[in-house]
N, C-alpha and C positions, 0 to 999 in steps of 0.2 A: 429920465433916460423914456423912447420914442419905443413904444413896441417895435415898428421895421431896427432901431438902435438894439433891442430887446434882440431878433432875432440875427445880429447882423455875431454878435456876444455870442451864440448858444450854437454854429452854425458849425465851426471847424470842427464840435466834440462831435454835433447833433446835427449828420446833414438834413434830415426826412422833415426839420420843423421848419413850421408855417402860421405863420400867422391866426388862424382855419385852428391850428390844434392851440397856440397862447389860447387865447379866447374864449376854446372849449371848454380847458384848465382851469377859467378865472371864472368858467357857466359853476363850474363844478366844485367851487369852493378853496385851489390849491389853492391858491393865486388871490389879495386883495389888492390890485396897486388903489394909487390913490386916480380918481378921478379932477380934472380940469376946473371951471362956471364956465366950457364951452362946453363943456364932456370929456376932452383927450383923453383918456390912462396914457399918466406916468409910472411908470419904477420904477424902483428903490430897484438899490442894491442886491437886499436881503432880501426883494421880487424875485431876482434871477437866480440869488442860489435859493430857492428859493422849484424854481423849477428846475436847476440840472439834477434836484436832489430827487425830484419827479419825474425828470423823466432820464436817468442814473436808474434807480430804482427800472423804472420798468423796463428796461435797454440791460442789462443784467442781470437779473433777475424775477424780471415777468410778471414785478405782483400785481394784479389789480388795482385801481386807481382807490375802492375805495381802503389796502391794508393801508397804500400809503398813504392817505387822509390823517389813519389812527394814528400813522406814526408823527407828520406832522403836528398835528393837534399835540400829540406826547413831547413834545419841543419841547411846542407850545406855553404845557402845562409847566413845563419846567421836570414834563415826568423819567426824558430823556436820561442815555444811563452823560450823553453829552449836550446839554441844551443848545440853545444856539449862541449867548448874551458866552458861556463860559471859551465855548469855538470863537469864537473874536477873541478874545480877552487869547484867546492861546496863539492862535492862528498870528498877533502881530507880537505874540513876546520873540517867537520861533519867529517870524519872517525870513530874520535876514540867514538864519542859519539854513533854511529851508532852501534856499534861492544858492545862497554857495554849496549844496550837496541835492541841487536838482530833483531838489520835490513833484510830488504831481501835484502835491497835496495845494492845486488855487482859492478852493475853496470853503469857506467855516463849514457847510454842514456838508462837503462833499466828506470828511475828518471826519464827520458822528458818524455822517452817511458808514464809516468805516469802519471804526468801533461799534455802535449797537444799530447790529442788523435788523434788517425790518424781520416781524413774524414773519412763517415761510408755510407758506401750505403742504403739505404733506406730499411728501414723496414715492417709489419707487426707492427701496435703499437699492446702494452704487448704478445710484443713477449719476451721468458724467455729469457735472454742473456745469449752465452756463455764463457762470462767473471765467470758466476753463477759458472762454475764445470771447474774447473785444474786437469781433471784425464788424466791419460798415459793410448795411445788408449789398451791400452794390461795389458786394465784395467778385471778385471775381475767380475763381483756382484753373492753374490749370491740371490736371491725371498727377503728372510729377510730382506737381502744387502736393494734390488729396490725396496721394501717399505717401506721403512725403511730411504733411502735421496727420494725419490721420494716427501715422504708423500701421500702417499693416504693408499687406502687397496689393501687386499687380492682378492674382487669381481671388486672392478676396475678394477685390476688386470690384470685379467680372462677375462673382457669384450673386455683388450687390445691383449690382442691375440688373443684374438675367430676371432676378428676383424680381425685378421692377420698385427696388425702395429708396432704390436714387440714379436716380434719373438726372442725367450733366444737362446744365442749357444747348440753346439754338447753336450756337455757337462754338460747344463742344464743352465750354470751362462751369465751375462745380460754380454753390452758394457758400455757405457757413454754416448754415445747416445741415448739407454735403456730410462736414468734415466730423461733426459730433454724433450723426447717421451711425458711420461709422468708426469712430470709436464708440458704441455704442454695440453697433454688433459686436464689432473685434470681444469688450470686455462680453458680451452674450457669447463671446462661440465660442468661452471656454469652459463654460460650462454647458460643455458639449451642442453646442443648440447653431447647429449653419444654418445658412441667408434661406438658404427652401422653407426652411421650421421660424423664418421672418414674416412668411406671410401672411398669417392671422397677424398679425401683428398690423398690419398692411391693408388688409382692407377692412380690419375692427377702426384704424385710425382715420378708412373714407367715410367709412360709414360719420363717423359722430363728425367729422367735415358736413355735409350732403345735412345735418342735423343743423351747426352754428351756423350754414350757409345759409341756411333761410331764415332765420332769427333777425342775422346780420342785414339782407339783403336792403330789408325796407324800408331799413335805417339807414345803410350809402347811397340812394337812392332820394334819399329827404334835400329837396329844397335848399333846407337851412343851410345857413358856410358853415357848418364845423361837423356837419351830417359825416362824413368822412368821420372824422377823431370818435364822436360814437359808437362810430361803427367799426371801429380798429377798436374800440375799448368792447364795444361785445365780447366780438371777438377775445382780446388774451383775458374775461373773463370768467366765461370761459370755457376757455381751453383753461383754465388753470381746476374749473373744476369741477372736471373733466377727470382732469388727471390725476385729483383727489377720488374724485370718485374708483374709475377705473381703479385705481389704488389695492380699496377697500373692500372693490368688488373680489377683487384676486385673490388678498392676503385670506376671507372668507368663502373662496371654492377652494384653495386649500388648505384650508387648518381642518376640511373640513373630507376633503382629499384624503387626508395625512389622517383622518380617524380624532384631530381637536375639536 
C-alpha cells in the first residue's frame, strides 16, 4: 500500500501522524518499507503494525525512539516475550472469538505490546501513569469535566490555577495534561503539600523547558521535511532523560538530608 493509505489507516487512532512523521521513522530505521523500481514506497501490513507499535509506545508510554527501537529489535530477533509470528498466529486463532467479544486488540503488535512491556526509564515513585489517560492531544475539557476526571473539588482547582500550575486555554477549556497534573497534585496533597508548595516544581520545570527549547528550536527551524518530527523526538528524549535525572537528584538529596 502507499504511504497515503497507511496514513488513512493510522489517523483514526493517531490524529497527529503525518507523512513527514512516517518518513522520519523510516529514516531512523524503525520501519523498512519496500521500494518499487521507480522508487515509490510500498508498505506491507507488517509495516503498519510496526508503525502502530511505535506510535502507541510514544503516545502512551512517552518512550524515546532509542528504547522503542530496542524493543523492535528484540521482537525481530525472537528475544521478546511474544514474537511477531507467534502474535500473528495467536491473532489468527482467536480472531473469531475476539470479534465476538469486541476485543480492542486488532493488531498483533498491539497484543504483544500489552504482554511484553517495553523497558521504562526511571520515574518518581507514585507518579500518575500516563497509561491512565488516553485522551487525544486536541481534547477540550470544561471546568466541570476536569473536576470529575481528576477527582478534585472547585477550591483545589482554584488553588492550582492561582499557583499557575494549571492554566486554562483561551476559551476557558483544559487539556489532558491538566487532568494528569491535577491528579498528581491531589496525590501529593495527601502528604501535606499544598498548591503553593508546588510552585517550586513549576519554576524548575520552566527552567528545564527553556533549556530543552534552546536545543530543539534550531532543529525545528531546519528546512528538512522531517524537521518537526525530529524536534519532537528530541524534546521527548530530553524530557525522559530530565525526569530520570530529576529523580536521581531528589533521591540523593533526600538521602543526604536524612543522614543516609
